[in-house]
C-alpha positions in Angstrom: -40.1 17.5 -36.6 -37.1 15.6 -37.9 -36.3 15.6 -41.6 -34.6 12.4 -42.6 -33.3 13.9 -45.8 -30.9 16.2 -43.8 -27.5 15.3 -42.6 -26.9 15.7 -38.8 -25.0 18.9 -39.5 -27.8 20.3 -41.6 -30.3 19.3 -39.0 -28.3 21.1 -36.3 -28.1 24.2 -38.5 -31.8 24.2 -39.0 -32.4 24.0 -35.3 -30.1 27.1 -34.9 -32.2 28.9 -37.5 -35.4 28.0 -35.8 -34.0 29.2 -32.5 -32.8 32.4 -34.2 -29.3 31.5 -33.1 -27.4 30.9 -36.4 -24.0 30.9 -34.7 -25.1 28.4 -32.0 -24.2 30.5 -29.0 -27.3 29.9 -26.9 -27.3 26.2 -27.3 -23.5 25.6 -27.4 -23.6 24.0 -23.9 -27.0 22.3 -24.2 -28.4 19.4 -26.2 -27.2 19.5 -29.8 -24.1 21.4 -28.7 -21.7 22.7 -31.3 -19.0 20.1 -32.0 -15.6 20.7 -30.5 -13.9 20.7 -33.8 -16.2 23.5 -35.0 -15.3 25.6 -32.0 -11.6 24.9 -32.6 -12.0 26.0 -36.2 -13.8 29.2 -35.1 -11.1 30.0 -32.7 -8.4 29.5 -35.4 -10.3 31.8 -37.7 -10.6 34.5 -35.0 -6.8 34.2 -34.3 -6.0 34.5 -38.0 -8.3 37.5 -38.2 -6.4 39.2 -35.3 -3.0 38.4 -37.0 -4.2 39.9 -40.3 -5.7 43.0 -38.6 -2.5 43.6 -36.6 -0.6 44.0 -39.8 -2.9 46.7 -41.3 -2.9 50.4 -40.5 -5.6 51.4 -37.9 -7.3 53.6 -40.4 -7.1 54.0 -44.2 -7.8 57.3 -45.7 -9.8 57.1 -48.9 -8.2 58.6 -51.9 -9.6 61.6 -53.6 -13.0 60.7 -54.9 -12.3 62.5 -58.2 -9.1 60.6 -58.7 -10.6 57.3 -57.6 -13.6 57.7 -60.0 -11.3 58.6 -62.9 -9.0 55.6 -62.3 -12.0 53.4 -62.0 -13.4 54.7 -65.3 -10.1 54.1 -67.0 -9.9 50.5 -65.7 -13.4 49.8 -66.8 -12.7 51.2 -70.3 -9.8 48.8 -70.8 
């Protein structure tokens, strides 16, 4: 059922929700396919994420829970 109050983008998103495919993977090549500019934007975001992740250490060790909690208490008291 078409809802005339929705924009085409909103209508497409609602179809994805109904198909339980919010990201649009299963209908990307079919009718109502994801616009090319959306896929280009998604690719750019994935590339940016990879760049950012490549500049971070592989794992970050949490600080001492006692020291962390104390510093948090001090910041909240300010």
